[in-house]
C-alpha positions as CSV (number, residue, x, y, z in Angstrom):
1,M,106.2,120.9,100.4
2,L,102.9,119.1,100.2
3,E,99.5,120.6,100.7
4,H,99.0,119.4,104.3
5,G,102.5,120.3,105.6
6,G,104.3,117.1,104.6
7,L,107.5,116.9,102.7
8,L,108.3,114.7,99.7
9,I,112.1,114.1,99.5
10,D,113.8,112.6,96.5
11,M,117.0,110.9,97.5
12,P,118.8,109.5,94.4
13,G,120.6,106.3,95.2
14,M,118.8,105.8,98.5
15,R,117.1,102.4,98.6
16,E,115.3,102.6,101.9
17,L,114.8,104.7,105.0
18,G,114.7,103.1,108.4
19,M,113.9,104.0,111.9
20,L,116.9,104.0,114.3
21,G,116.6,104.3,118.0
22,V,112.9,105.1,118.1
23,S,111.7,102.3,120.4
24,E,110.9,104.8,123.2
25,G,109.1,107.0,120.8
26,I,107.0,104.1,119.6
27,D,106.0,103.3,123.2
28,D,105.1,106.9,123.8
29,S,103.0,107.1,120.6
30,F,101.1,104.0,121.7
31,A,100.6,104.9,125.3
32,D,97.2,103.2,125.4
33,I,98.8,99.9,124.4
34,Q,101.5,100.3,127.1
35,A,98.8,101.1,129.7
36,H,96.9,97.9,128.9
37,S,100.1,95.8,128.8
38,R,100.9,96.7,132.4
39,N,97.8,94.6,133.3
40,C,99.0,91.4,131.7
41,R,99.3,88.4,133.9
42,F,102.9,87.7,132.8
43,A,105.7,90.4,132.6
44,D,107.0,88.8,129.4
45,C,103.6,88.5,127.7
46,T,103.9,88.5,123.9
47,H,100.2,89.6,123.6
48,T,99.4,86.7,121.2
49,S,98.0,83.7,123.0
50,E,99.0,83.9,126.7
51,P,96.2,83.5,129.3
52,G,95.6,86.7,131.1
53,C,96.7,89.0,128.3
54,A,95.2,92.4,128.9
55,I,95.9,93.5,125.3
56,Q,93.9,90.6,123.8
57,S,91.2,91.1,126.4
58,A,91.0,94.8,125.4
59,I,90.8,93.9,121.7
60,T,88.0,91.3,122.4
61,Q,86.0,93.8,124.5
62,G,86.3,96.5,121.8
63,E,88.5,98.8,124.0
64,L,91.5,98.5,121.6
65,D,91.4,98.5,117.8
66,P,93.1,95.4,116.4
67,A,94.5,97.5,113.5
68,H,96.0,99.9,115.9
69,F,97.7,97.0,117.8
70,H,98.9,95.5,114.5
71,N,100.5,98.8,113.6
72,F,102.2,98.9,116.9
73,L,103.6,95.4,116.4
74,K,104.7,96.3,112.9
75,L,106.6,99.4,114.0
76,K,108.2,97.5,117.0
77,N,109.4,94.8,114.7
78,E,110.8,97.2,112.1
79,S,112.5,99.2,114.9
80,A,114.0,96.0,116.3
81,F,115.3,95.0,112.9
82,H,117.0,98.3,112.2
83,D,118.5,98.3,115.7
84,M,120.2,95.0,115.0
85,S,123.9,95.1,114.3
86,R,125.2,94.1,110.8
87,L,126.5,90.9,112.2
88,E,123.1,90.0,113.7
89,K,121.4,90.7,110.4
90,R,123.9,88.5,108.6
91,K,123.3,85.7,111.0
92,K,119.6,86.0,110.6
93,D,119.8,86.0,106.8
94,R,122.1,82.9,106.9
95,A,119.7,81.0,109.2
96,F,116.8,81.9,106.9
97,G,118.9,80.7,103.9
98,K,119.6,77.4,105.6
99,F,116.0,76.9,106.3
100,V,115.0,77.6,102.7
101,R,117.6,75.2,101.4
102,S,116.4,72.4,103.9
103,V,112.8,72.8,102.8
104,T,113.8,72.8,99.1
105,K,116.0,69.7,99.7
106,A,113.1,67.9,101.6
107,K,110.7,68.7,98.7
108,G,113.1,67.2,96.2
109,K,113.3,63.9,98.2
110,R,109.5,63.7,98.8
111,K,107.6,61.5,96.4
112,D,103.9,61.9,96.0
113,Y,102.0,58.8,95.0
């Protein structure tokens, strides 16, 4: 037990801990971001570069901390990754491997003068 109520757990052999099925909890924890996102012009807004994005507007106007939004995106991406099936992860890894090989191959053919 840590001083401020946290727990430190040693799990021999455990390589990582992940978040499973927490997407609703993330949305609840970042209710302010969800509230702003309801005002976006497009329902499928990615909150990056679309015109009429309420999130980007709130960040620009100082109503929303960019670091807070970054943390939200980070947790959403991690949650989505852990919710992927093993087959989906394998496909993603294979696609990335093909991309790396194609870049490496292209660099080998390129000649700088």
